[in-house]
C-alpha positions as CSV (number, residue, x, y, z in Angstrom):
1,X,7.5,26.7,-14.1
2,X,4.8,27.4,-16.8
3,X,7.8,27.7,-19.1
4,X,9.5,24.1,-18.0
5,X,6.3,22.1,-18.1
6,X,5.0,23.8,-21.6
7,X,9.2,23.1,-22.4
8,X,9.1,19.5,-21.3
9,X,5.7,18.4,-23.0
10,X,6.3,20.0,-26.1
11,X,9.6,17.8,-26.7
12,X,8.3,14.7,-25.6
13,X,4.9,16.1,-28.4
14,X,8.0,16.2,-30.6
15,X,8.6,12.8,-29.9
16,X,5.5,10.5,-29.9
17,X,3.4,9.6,-32.7
18,X,-0.2,8.6,-32.9
19,X,-3.1,10.5,-31.8
20,X,-3.6,8.7,-28.0
21,X,-0.7,10.1,-26.4
22,X,0.0,9.1,-22.1
23,X,0.2,11.1,-19.9
24,X,2.9,12.8,-17.9
25,X,3.3,11.1,-14.6
26,X,4.3,13.4,-11.8
27,X,5.3,12.7,-8.3
28,X,3.8,15.4,-6.1
29,X,5.6,18.1,-5.0
30,X,5.7,21.6,-5.0
31,X,5.3,21.8,-8.6
32,X,1.3,20.4,-7.4
33,X,0.7,22.4,-4.0
34,X,-2.4,24.7,-4.2
35,X,-0.1,28.2,-5.6
36,X,1.4,26.3,-8.0
37,X,-1.2,24.0,-9.2
38,X,-1.9,25.9,-12.3
39,X,1.1,25.6,-14.6
40,X,-0.2,21.4,-15.0
41,X,-3.1,20.5,-16.9
42,X,-5.0,18.1,-15.6
43,X,-5.0,16.5,-19.4
44,X,-2.1,16.0,-19.9
45,X,-1.0,14.8,-16.1
46,X,-1.8,12.5,-13.5
47,X,-0.6,12.6,-10.3
48,X,1.6,9.9,-8.4
49,X,0.5,10.8,-4.6
50,X,3.2,10.0,-1.9
51,X,2.0,12.0,1.1
52,X,1.4,10.2,4.1
53,X,-2.4,10.0,4.8
54,X,-3.0,11.0,8.5
55,X,-0.8,14.2,7.7
56,X,-3.4,17.5,7.8
57,X,-1.1,18.8,5.1
58,X,-0.9,16.0,2.8
59,X,-5.1,15.7,3.5
60,X,-5.4,19.7,1.3
61,X,-3.1,19.3,-0.8
62,X,-4.4,15.6,-1.8
63,X,-8.5,17.3,-1.8
64,X,-6.9,19.9,-4.1
65,X,-5.5,18.1,-6.5
66,X,-8.8,16.0,-6.7
67,X,-10.9,19.2,-6.9
68,X,-8.6,20.3,-10.3
69,X,-10.0,16.9,-11.3
70,X,-6.3,15.7,-11.8
71,X,-6.1,11.6,-12.0
72,X,-4.0,10.2,-9.4
73,X,-2.1,7.0,-8.5
74,X,-1.6,6.3,-4.7
75,X,1.5,5.3,-3.2
76,X,0.9,7.1,0.6
77,X,3.8,6.4,2.0
78,X,2.1,5.6,5.7
79,X,0.5,2.4,4.0
80,X,2.2,1.6,0.9
81,X,6.3,2.1,1.2
82,X,8.0,-0.7,1.3
83,X,11.5,-0.5,2.5
84,X,9.8,1.5,6.1
85,X,10.6,0.2,9.5
86,X,14.5,-0.5,8.3
87,X,17.6,1.3,10.1
88,X,19.0,4.0,8.2
89,X,21.4,4.3,5.7
90,X,22.9,7.1,6.6
91,X,23.1,8.6,10.5
92,X,23.0,7.3,14.1
93,X,18.8,6.9,13.9
94,X,17.5,3.6,15.1
95,X,14.7,4.0,12.5
96,X,14.5,5.2,8.6
97,X,12.2,8.1,8.3
98,X,9.7,6.3,7.3
99,X,9.3,4.1,10.2
100,X,7.2,1.6,11.0
101,X,7.3,-1.1,8.6
102,X,4.2,-1.7,7.3
103,X,2.7,-5.0,7.7
104,X,0.4,-6.8,4.9
105,X,-2.7,-6.1,7.2
106,X,-1.9,-2.8,7.0
107,X,-1.1,-3.0,3.3
108,X,-4.5,-4.8,2.7
109,X,-6.5,-2.6,4.8
110,X,-5.6,1.1,2.9
111,X,-8.7,1.9,1.5
112,X,-8.5,5.5,0.0
113,X,-12.3,5.6,-0.8
114,X,-12.7,4.6,2.7
115,X,-10.6,5.3,4.5
116,X,-10.0,9.6,3.1
117,X,-12.9,10.7,0.8
118,X,-15.2,9.1,2.7
119,X,-13.9,11.1,5.8
120,X,-13.0,14.4,4.2
121,X,-14.6,15.2,1.2
122,X,-18.4,14.4,2.3
123,X,-18.0,11.1,-0.7
124,X,-17.8,13.2,-3.6
125,X,-18.4,10.4,-5.9
126,X,-16.6,12.3,-8.9
127,X,-13.5,12.2,-6.9
128,X,-14.0,8.5,-6.7
129,X,-13.9,7.9,-10.7
130,X,-10.1,10.2,-10.4
131,X,-8.5,7.4,-8.1
132,X,-7.1,5.5,-11.0
133,X,-5.5,2.8,-8.8
134,X,-2.2,2.4,-6.5
135,X,1.2,1.4,-6.7
136,X,3.6,0.1,-3.7
137,X,7.2,1.8,-3.8
138,X,10.0,0.6,-2.4
139,X,13.4,2.5,-3.2
140,X,17.5,0.5,-3.7
141,X,20.0,2.1,-1.2
142,X,19.2,-1.2,1.1
143,X,17.4,-3.6,-1.3
144,X,18.9,-5.8,-3.5
145,X,19.1,-8.8,-5.8
146,X,19.1,-11.0,-2.9
147,X,16.3,-9.2,-0.6
148,X,13.9,-7.8,-3.2
149,X,11.6,-10.4,-3.4
150,X,10.6,-11.0,0.2
151,X,10.2,-7.5,0.9
152,X,8.1,-6.9,-1.9
153,X,6.1,-10.0,-1.3
154,X,3.7,-10.7,-0.4
155,X,2.8,-7.1,1.4
156,X,2.0,-6.4,-3.2
157,X,-0.4,-9.1,-3.5
158,X,-2.2,-8.3,-0.5
159,X,-2.3,-4.6,-2.0
160,X,-3.2,-6.3,-5.9
161,X,-6.3,-7.6,-3.3
162,X,-7.2,-4.8,-2.4
163,X,-7.2,-3.0,-5.4
164,X,-9.0,-5.4,-7.5
165,X,-11.7,-6.3,-5.0
166,X,-11.7,-3.0,-3.2
167,X,-13.3,-6.2,0.2
168,X,-15.6,-4.5,2.6
169,X,-12.9,-3.2,5.5
170,X,-16.0,-3.0,7.9
171,X,-16.9,-6.5,8.1
172,X,-16.6,-8.8,10.9
173,X,-13.6,-11.5,11.9
174,X,-13.4,-14.1,9.2
175,X,-15.9,-13.2,6.7
176,X,-15.3,-11.9,2.8
177,X,-13.6,-9.0,2.9
178,X,-10.9,-9.1,6.4
179,X,-7.6,-9.8,6.3
180,X,-8.0,-13.0,7.7
181,X,-10.3,-14.6,5.4
182,X,-8.2,-12.8,2.7
183,X,-5.2,-13.9,4.9
184,X,-5.3,-17.7,4.2
185,X,-6.1,-17.2,0.5
186,X,-2.7,-15.3,0.5
187,X,-1.2,-17.8,2.4
188,X,-1.7,-20.2,-0.2
189,X,-0.8,-18.3,-3.0
190,X,2.3,-17.6,-1.5
191,X,3.4,-21.2,-1.5
192,X,2.1,-21.9,-4.5
193,X,4.1,-19.0,-6.2
194,X,7.3,-20.4,-3.8
195,X,6.8,-23.2,-6.2
196,X,7.0,-21.3,-9.3
197,X,10.6,-20.0,-7.9
198,X,9.1,-16.5,-6.9
199,X,9.9,-16.7,-2.7
200,X,8.1,-14.0,0.0
201,X,8.3,-13.4,3.6
202,X,7.2,-15.8,5.4
203,X,3.0,-15.6,6.8
204,X,3.2,-18.0,9.4
205,X,4.6,-21.6,10.5
206,X,3.8,-24.1,8.3
207,X,1.8,-25.7,11.5
208,X,-1.0,-22.9,11.2
209,X,-1.1,-23.6,7.1
210,X,-2.1,-27.4,7.2
211,X,-4.9,-26.1,10.3
212,X,-6.7,-23.0,8.6
213,X,-8.1,-21.6,11.9
214,X,-5.7,-22.7,14.4
215,X,-3.5,-19.4,15.1
216,X,-6.3,-16.8,14.8
217,X,-6.6,-14.9,18.4
218,X,-10.3,-12.7,18.4
219,X,-10.0,-9.0,17.2
220,X,-9.5,-6.9,20.1
221,X,-8.8,-9.4,22.5
222,X,-7.7,-8.0,26.0
223,X,-8.1,-11.3,27.8
224,X,-5.8,-14.1,27.1
225,X,-6.6,-16.0,24.2
226,X,-6.4,-20.0,24.1
227,X,-6.2,-21.8,20.8
228,X,-5.0,-25.2,19.2
229,X,-1.7,-23.8,18.5
230,X,-1.3,-22.2,22.1
231,X,-3.0,-25.5,23.8
232,X,-0.4,-28.0,21.9
233,X,2.6,-25.1,22.5
234,X,1.6,-25.5,26.4
235,X,1.7,-29.2,26.4
236,X,4.7,-29.3,24.8
237,X,6.3,-27.2,26.8
238,X,4.9,-29.3,29.6
239,X,6.6,-32.6,28.9
240,X,9.4,-30.5,27.8
241,X,9.9,-30.3,32.1
């Protein structure tokens, strides 16, 4: 393993010019596991992490990567894989390996600092400085030119907001940082981008865009809620009969 890494980096060094040579980006794999990590140098490698942060083994692997002071780009598949939740392209299973589908709300709330570092590593602030950012990922086995924009957007816009502002997730409904507050802006941004020829999945019915707040149900509601939209739909059904 060490010979291979030295060989590859030697080829790169022979081709690269200038003093500030870019680092290699390496997906986490068996090479980044604890017993093999010594073959890599944090001065030469940035690790792009795709593991499931709900899985203890991946939690330990990411913790060890950070403990060894590698910079990390997050692409954890439990939140950030955009091709999850569709039928598999091989085999007869109902869903593919990384189901379920990752909604824009799931992606917007993908906060590695609060959801992982603070829960499992006692707020090691120097770990935070090693998280360079994140990247949504989509593979092209079942994605092509006809549906790529709808698969990527608006979910990647939602993640861009998470990375750019990193809003506090523990806020009341509708407050700055909540998905309800972000939804209004993202929906109007999607409309703006559509006018520029960049399409995306539809957020909600046009009525909801024109009547902000009319289509929002209370959080964790266990009772039947009545909103202006539901009232209108009820009246339409009543008059239809």
